[in-house]
N, C-alpha and C positions, 0 to 999 in steps of 0.2 A: 162347777166352778160356780165359787161364791158369788153373789151380787156386784160385790164390793170390789172386786177385781176387774168385771166388768166394767164395772163405770173409772175405773182407771186408765185401761184399755179406749175407751171412748175419748178422754180428755186428752191424749197421747198423741189420737189417731188426724188432727189437722198437723201436727208439727210435722209426724212422718211424709205426709204429705208435700209439705214444702219444702220440706227435704231433695226430697226423691225430685222436686220439679226445677230444683236449683242443682243438682249434679247432672241431670238431663241437661240443660240449659251450657253448663257449664262443657259437658263433654260434647256439644255439639257446636260451641264455640272454638272448641282447640280442632275440631275436625275439619271447620273452615278456614281455620286458621293452617294448617299443615297443606292442603289442597290450593291456599291463595286465596281465597274468597272473601275475608276478612282482614281488614285494614290493621296491622299493626303499630304502634306508637313507638317511633324512633325516640329514644332518649338524647338524642344526641343531634338530630335535626333541627336546626333553626326556622321558627315557621316562617311561611313565604307566603305572601298575598296574591290576588290572584295578578296584580298588574305590576311584579315582580320577574324577571324572568332570572329561569331556571342557571345559575352557575354554571359555567365551564372548567374542564380542567385539560391539561397537554399531561398524556401519559407514555411513558415509555415502555416498549415491551424491554425481552431481554437480549434482543436483536441490535436495539438501537434504533428501533423505529419509532416512528413518531405520529399518536392517532390524536386528533384535532376534535375539540368540542365534543367529548365525553363531561354528562352530566356530571358534577362535582357527587353530588349524591351515591352515584355509582362507580367513581374510582375505587373503592375498597373492591367493585367485582373484577374492573378490567387493569387494575393494577400489576404485575407481575415480577415477583421477588429480583433485585439487585444480580446484575450478572457475576457469578462468583472470579475471585482472582486469585484462586487456589489452583493452578495447576496438575495437582490432581485429579480433580474434579471438571478440569477442561479436558485434558488425554481424552482421544481418539480411538476405540477398540478396533479394528478393524482384519478383515481375513483374507486372504491371499485373492487375486482374482479371477474368474472364468478363466483367463488366456495363463494360468498360474501351471506350470507341469510339476517341476521338480527344486529342492534346493539342499546341495550338496556342501561340507568343509572340504576344503582346499588343502591341500601340505604345503602352502606357504602361508599359511593365516589367515587367507582370502573364503570366501562364500561365492555360492555361484549359485544363482536365483535363472531357472530356464523358466520363459514362456513360449507361447504356442509360436511368434516370431521371430525370437531372439532370445540373447538373456546377457546378464550382466557377472561380471564382480567384482566385488567390493572388501576395501579393508577400513578398518577403526585402528586409529592410531592413537596411543594415550603418553605422552613424552617422547612421541616421536618414534615410540615402537608396539609394532601388530600387534592385537589382543582380537585372540579368536572369539573369548568371550565375553565382548565389552555387556557392561551391564552398567548403568548413569548411575551416578551417585545421590542423582534429584530428577525428579521430573521436570521434561517442561514443554511447557505449552503455551502458545497465544489467545489472547480472549478475542472478539468481535473489533471491525476495523475501526470502530470509535472509541473504543479503548484502549488502543494503541500508544496513544500519547498521550503526557500530561501536559505537556506543552504543547502553548497555541501555537499553531503555524504549519508551516512545513519543512517538517523533519528529517525526511528523506525521498529517495524517490516515489512520487505518488504518492509519497504522505502519509500509508500505511503500511500494513503486511498482506492487505489485499490488493493493493496497488494502484487505487481506486480514489484518492482523494488527491491532487497534484493543484488544490484551492483551499483558503483555507478562510471562513466567516462568511460573511452574504456582504454584496457591491448594492447600494443605492442608486439603478441605471433609470436615468430620466433622459437624456437626451439622444443615448445607444450609439457613442462616439467615443474615440481613444486621444488621448493627448498628450503625447512626451514632457514632462513634468522634469526631468533633470536625463543628465546623461553623466557617466566616470570613464575614465580613460583605465584601459586595460592594455595590455602589449602583448606581443608577438614571440614566437621563437622557432627556430629553425632542429630540424633532427629526424634521422631516421628516414632520409631522403625526401623530404618533404618542409613545409612552411604552415607554421600552423596561429593562425591569428584569433587574439578574441576566444569565445569561448565556443568546445563544441561538444561534439555527440555522447553523453546525453545531458551532462551540465546543466540540469536544473536548478537554481539558487536555492539556498535554505533560506528561509523567514522562522527567525526565533523573536517573541513576544516572551521577554524574560519577568521575569517574576521581580517585584524589586528589592529585596534581600540578593537573589542571587547577583544582580546587574549590580549592586554596590560592592559586591565584595573582587566583582573581577577589572582588567583595567582598562575600562571604557571611559573615553575621555571626559574630564571632569564635569563639562557644558551639559553634558546627556546622562550623567550618573539619576538625574533628579527626575529624568524625562521618560514618559512611558512609551516605553524606546521600542519598535519593531525591528528588530538587528538582516539585513541582509547581509550572508554566509556565502563566498563565490570566491571555490578555487578554479582556476584558470589554466587556460595554454601558456600563458608566460610565466608558473614554477610561483605564483603567489596565490595568496586568498585572501583575499577582501573583505574588509568589514566595514559596511555602510550604513548610516540612516537610513531607512527605508522613504521616510517622507522627503528628504531631501535631496538624499543620495551623495551624502557628508561620508568621509570618513570617520568613524565611531569609536573606534580605535587603531592602534598599527597596522599593515600589510604584515601575513607572514610571508618570508621566504622557502618554500620547500626547495627550492633548487630547480623541481622538476616539473613538467607538463601535468595536469589533469585533465583527464577526460569525459568520464564517469560524473557521477553524484555525490558530494560527501554524503556523510551524516550529523546529526545534532543528536547530543542525548536526549532521550524523549521524556525520559526523569525530570529535564528542568534544569537537571547537571550542569555545570560549566566543564563540558567535554564533547570537542568535534574528530570526529573520524575521519578520515579520506585513502583512496587508493593514488595509483599514479599509473598516470596510461604511459608515459614516456620514460627510457632513460638517457635520452640525451638533450642535452640544450646549447646548441651555438657551436657544437664540434664537442662541449665538454662532455662524459659519459659518466655514469653512476651507477645504485643500484637500484632498483625497485625495490618498495618496501609498501607495506600497509601501515598509516601512522596512524597513533590518539594521541590528540592535544591537549592539555589541562589548559581552558582558555581565563581562567584565572590570573597566571602568569604567562599563556600564550607559550608555551616550551613543548616540545614533543616528548611525551612521559612512557611509551612503546609503541613497537612495532615487530610486526610480520615480514619476515623476506618472503619479497614475490619469488625469486629464484630459488625452491625451498627445498634440500635436495630430496626430501621426502615423494618428489610430484612426478610425475611420469612426464609434462612437459616442462621445459625451462626458458619459459615466456613469462616473467613476472608481472607480467602488467594486471591494473584492475581498475575495471570500469563500474564494473555491478557496487551496487547500492547498498550497505547493508541493513539489518534489523537489530534490532534491540528489544530483548524479553525483559522487561522491565520487573516481572514479579520472581524472576531470578536472577537476574544480572549478568544475562547471558549474553553477547553477542553472537551474531551469525552474518556470517560474509562468505562469500564465493567469488576463487581467485580465477583469472585464465591461463593456470598453471594447472586447472580440472581439479581444487581440492575445494574441499568445503571445511569452514572453520568454527569450529563450536568453541567459543572460550567464556570460560569462568571470569570476570575481573575482576571480582572481590573487592567493588568501590567503597573508599571509604570518603563521606564527603562531611566538610566541617565547617559547616554554614559560618558559625561566631569565630570561628578561628580562621576562617577564608581560606581552608586548604581542601586538596581533592588526591588519591591515590589510588592507584588501583594496581595489583598481582596478579595479573590471570595465569587462570591453568587455561592450556590449547590440548582439543583433543582434534583431528581430522578425520576426514573422511574421504575415500579416492576410488577411484571404479574404473572399470573398463569394460565400455558397450562393444556387442559383439554387429550394431549399428556400422559403427565406424571407428577407425583409431584416434580422430581429430580430438583434442582437448583441449577444455578451453571454457567459459561459464561467462558470457560478458553482458546478459539480461539480469535485472535484481530480481532473488527470490521471492516468491508471495507464498504466505504460509494459511493455513485454516487449521487453527488449534496444534497439533503435533504434526501436523502432515505440508510440507516444503514443497515448491512445485520451481523447476528450473527448467531451462534449456540449453546447449552447450552446442559448440562449433558443426559439431560433427553430426545433429538434428538427431539427437536423445532427448524428448521430453522425459523427465524422470520425476514420481513422485515419492519424495523419501519420508521417512517417519524420522525426525530430527532428533525426537527422543532416545530410540530406542539406534539411532542411526544403521536403518535396513530402507532399501529400496521395497516401495510396495509393487509399483510399478512401471513399467517402462512405455514411448510411443515412440511409433519412428516417425519422426518428423518431417524425412526428406531431405532439408539442406539447414545450413548456421540460420541459427534462431536468437537472435540480440532482442528484437522487440523483447521488454519484458512482460510474462503471463498477468493476468487478473481474475481475480477469483470474484464468483458472488454466490450467495448462500439465500436459495429460495425455499417456498414451500414443497415445490417439487424435487428437491435436492441442492448439492454442492457443483459448480459446473467454473469451469474453465474456458479462456477466450485467448487463444495465440495465434499468431500467423509466421510464416518464415520469409526467406528473404533468398534471393539466387544470388549463389558464391558458387558453391560447389559443384553444383548442375551445370556450371555456364560456359559457354565457350562464347570469342569473339562473334557478335553479331547476331547470334542465337536468342531465342526465348523460353523461357520456361514460367512455369505456375508457382504466384504466391498463393501459397495455399492459405485459409483465414481457416478457423475451425474452431468448433466449440464441443467439450469433452466431458461426460462426468468425472469428477477432480475424485470420487472414491472407487470407482473401477476403473478408470483410462479407457471406458467406451466410446468411440465418437458419436456425438448426439447428428451434427451436420458440417459440412466442408464448402465452402464459396473462395471457389477457383480465380484469379485475374493474371493473366498474360502480361509478362514484365518485359524487357529485355537484359540482357545481360552487358555489365561493361567491367569490366578489370577496377579494383579499387573503388571507384562509385557502385554497390552495389542497390540493384532493383529489388523489388518485395517490400515487403514490411520490414523499417526498420524503429519506428516510431511505435510505442504502446498504443492501446486504443483506449478510449471515453467507453467507460462502462454508465453507461447511461441510466439516471436517478431521478425522482423525484418525476418530473411532470414530464419527461425523456427516458422512462424507467423500462419499457418495449426496446430500447432500440442500443447498438454498440455500435458506436462510429470508428473506422478505421484509415488510416493513410497511409496508402501505397504510392511506393517509386517508381517510378520507371514504367509505366503502365503502357506508353504510345511509342515513345522515342525517351533519348540518354538526359529529358533534360523536363518531361512534361510527368504527372502522376495522377491519382485517382482520390480522393477523399469518398469515401460511403457509406452510407447508414443500414445498417444490418438488421431484421427481426431476428430477435434472439431467438426466439420458440424456433422459429424456421428456416433460418438464415437468408433468408430473401431480401430482397434490396428493399428500400422504403423509400429512399433519395438515390444517386449517384454523381458526384461532381468530378469534371473532368478539368485537370489544371494545367495552367500554361507551364507551372514551378514546381519539381517535384519537391518531398519535404522529408529530411530525417526526424523533424522536429517531432516532440508529439501533443496532438493536441491536448487543452485545457478547460476540461468545462468549469463553471463557475455558478452562483442558486443568487439573482439578484432578491432585494427584500420584497417585492410582489410573490415572489413564487415560479417564477420564469428563470429557465435555465442559458444561457449563453456559453458561447463558446469562443475561445483564441486558438490563432491557426496562424503559426510560420512558414515560409518559404524560404531556397535557396536563390531567390532574387531580392529578399533582405525586407518583405512586407510583414506585415502583422494584422490579420485581419482579425475581425473579430465577426463572428458568425451567429445564426441565428439555428441550433443543432435541430430544429425540429425539419426546415427544409436545405439546410447547405448552403445559403443564401450567403452573402455579404452584408453586415448593415452597416462596414466602415474599416476602412484599411487604410494604413500609414505603414511610410518605409520607417526601419530601422539600420539603413544604410546598409548594410550586406549579407551574405549567406548566413540563415540562421538553422545551424545543427541542433544547438542548444533546446531546451522546454522553459517556457515559461515557468514563471507562480503566481498565483493571484493570494493575495490578502484581504480581504472586502473589496476597494474599490484601486489597490493598486497589484498591477502586473508588473515585477521583474524580470529581462533576461537578457544575456549577453551574448553579440554577434559578431561575425567574423570584420565589422567598422573597428574593430578592439575597441569595445566600447559596452558599459554594462548601462542600458536603456529603463528607464522608471516612467510605466506608462498609468495615465489616469484612466479609469474606465468611467465615463459619463453618463 
């Protein structure tokens, strides 16, 4: 090597050393960042001084659960994608449960599924014709209960597809008192060998906070067109549907005359469309007889635009009443309704609503599901169905609880309840799974003067397996049944560990029991003996300070304000007569009809 070349290398040596050191520092920094020991600069972060508290945010997860006090700079980690509104993505695939034995096609177009303790035969009918190879033209599935309704208020019995929201909003509770602020007179009828005053079971009034553009196209009274109106819509025994301003109790528009009694709870379209749906409880009104119908009304003009016959020629039972409160799947424009004739109706409505023109129309295509259970030949569904995704849960007069894939119209599992079950099933999705809560009544097992158990159960909603059962002895009485006619309060928020059931006739033909059970174990948390039985479903509502309260009504005509953590009364008022109907709550207002032939507006103070 020449002397000149060695001299050039010596000149480059310091630069090489510096370069190597810089590379070493850079690689060390990258390693420290990777293991989290070196601070990264957030280009989107606003500098904060030590005296400035960290911002917080409220983040909803995909089930609608609210997480409080999440630092704003961490919300990108906690935030979940919005819940899908695509039924294709909401569908639940399922396998036959452990109790399943076989499935076979029968010669009459029915399919028979056999389980360890019984079997069910079922038919799917399109245009009233049995189809053995039913395939839906579109997928049908519901979302979470928080996503059920776009319209603020109580739009169906217990408010959503889980049947867990009999109230809307939050109440500003300070005095823990109830005050009647208005009443509205309603009538009574005689029919089917009895007298029917006021409002009956389940009779929950609908509360609709209409959007301004929809309110203006309806025939609401002119003085209320510009009001931020919450409208009470209430079909009752006297054959009328009443429309009232929830604030004042005054008529918001003319009442509609159906002509025959409604005992159950109607439905307002959860999309906020001006459509009203209702069944019919009786087909006799003061000696005048008619036909049973399930009706859909245009609320722009207050006229009937569609009906389903209660005495359906394809039904196995020819009693056409309809006390069940329907559900509407707003993603697919599909109505789901259960009849006392034993049929399930799945109707694609093909709704067309033009706000600008002030017109609405429907052109339904109806598919029907009918079945026979080996548990009992008795048909009829009086409770209101609950739905988890594409799995629908209901019980019938013969004591069959059924999980039905409402998309395929195929039963997933059946469970023997032991008696007529009119109390609506409630659903809960938890980290441990999806569960239903249900209770039966004392009807088919009853003999005059005898007693039988009301069976309260928690069941795995996906498998049909019993989780726990709690029994309460009840007196049998012809006509006024004992046991659970009321739908339970499924605890949420600060009472999320309990479920509250109202059981009638537990000691005599006049009293009852209100009981809170631990959701996990079924053990009693508290129990209250009632000197007056009740068929009315208790209603939970949340106060602005995060505490849950409950309303409970009884056959002596009292409305109780109760602390659901203890079962103790905070206040009690008279609402004139037996309360079979269930109240609805919107913020600080409760509304209910009673045997006193009045609708009551009650302020929660």
